[in-house]
N, C-alpha and C positions, 0 to 999 in steps of 0.2 A: 745820326755822324756824318762829320763834312771832310769830304779828304780835299786838300788842295793840291794842286801843281808845286812844285820847284821856285816859281816866277809869281805866283800869285795865293794869296793867302790873307784872311783877315789882319794879318801886319800891315798890308797895302791897301786893303780894302775894306772903307770904312761903311759898305752895306754889312760884311759878313760880321762884324763888330756886333752891329745894332741886330741882328740877327743870331745873333749868337746871349745876346743880351735877355732875347725872349724864348730860348727855347728853354721847356722842363723838362726834370726827370734825368735821365742816363744821359751824358752828350761825350764824346768824344771830338777832338780834329787833330787828323792827323795829315800830313805832309809829305807826298810823295817824291822826293829828290831824283829830278835827271826828268823830272813829267812836263808837259806844257798844258795849257788848258785843251786840247784837244787829244789829249792822250785819255781820256775818261771816253771816247765813245766808240761806237760798233766796232767803226772798222780799222779800228788801231793797228792791228794782228793785220790787217790787210795794204797800209798805205803804200808804205817800203815797195811792195810790190807793182801797185799802182800809181806812185810816182811819175815813172814815165809816161804814161798815159795820159794823166792829167797835167802833165807838164811843171811837174814840181821838182827844179833843183836840189838836191841834197841838201846845201843850207839850207834851204825854203821848208823841206818837209823835216827837219831839225826844230825851225823857227816855231814850227806848227804842233809837232806830235811829239819834239823833246828830245832830252839825249837817253833816255833809258830806253831800252830792248824792249819793243812790243810787248810780246812773250812773257817778261817780265814781267812787265807791267799789270798785266793781265793777273798772273799769277797772286800776284802782290792785291790788287781789288777784289779777286773775289776770296783769298782767304781772308782776308781784314773783315770784306763784307759778311762773309760766313758766319766769322768770331761775333761779330755783333747779334746776328739775327740767331745764332746760337744760345745767345746771353741772355736778350731780351723778350725773345719767344718761346725759346722750350727749358731757361732757367737753367742754362750747362754754362756755369763761370768756369773758363779757361785764361791762362796770363798774359796770353798775346796786347790784350787791350791798357794791361798797365802800366808800358812801359816801354823802351827801346827792346829789341830782339836781337837777337847776334844772325837770325835766319832772314833777316829783315834790316839790313843793315841801308834801305836806302826810306825808308821810314823813321820820321821823328816827330812827336805831338807836341803842338803846336800852346795845348793847355792843357 
């Protein structure tokens, strides 16, 4: 599973396209709109609280972490990752990975 931000994805990074062509078996490529590269790190939910301590302006915080609410981003990441693991490790097929879902409009399928 590839999970890209709204601004960095296989469409603008040749290394992702190369990686994709070498993957075998089931694969999915999701894009989380409103996310930035650092939206996928452990401290994402704490960043807004730490911003002033770190000297990050609201504009810089948005540039680094994106515009999506951190709690929403974490929720979406957990749901999609759990669904991939359920499908691939537990052989429990769900419909979430088949295409867009009204509960998660922030997700688009790149391929």
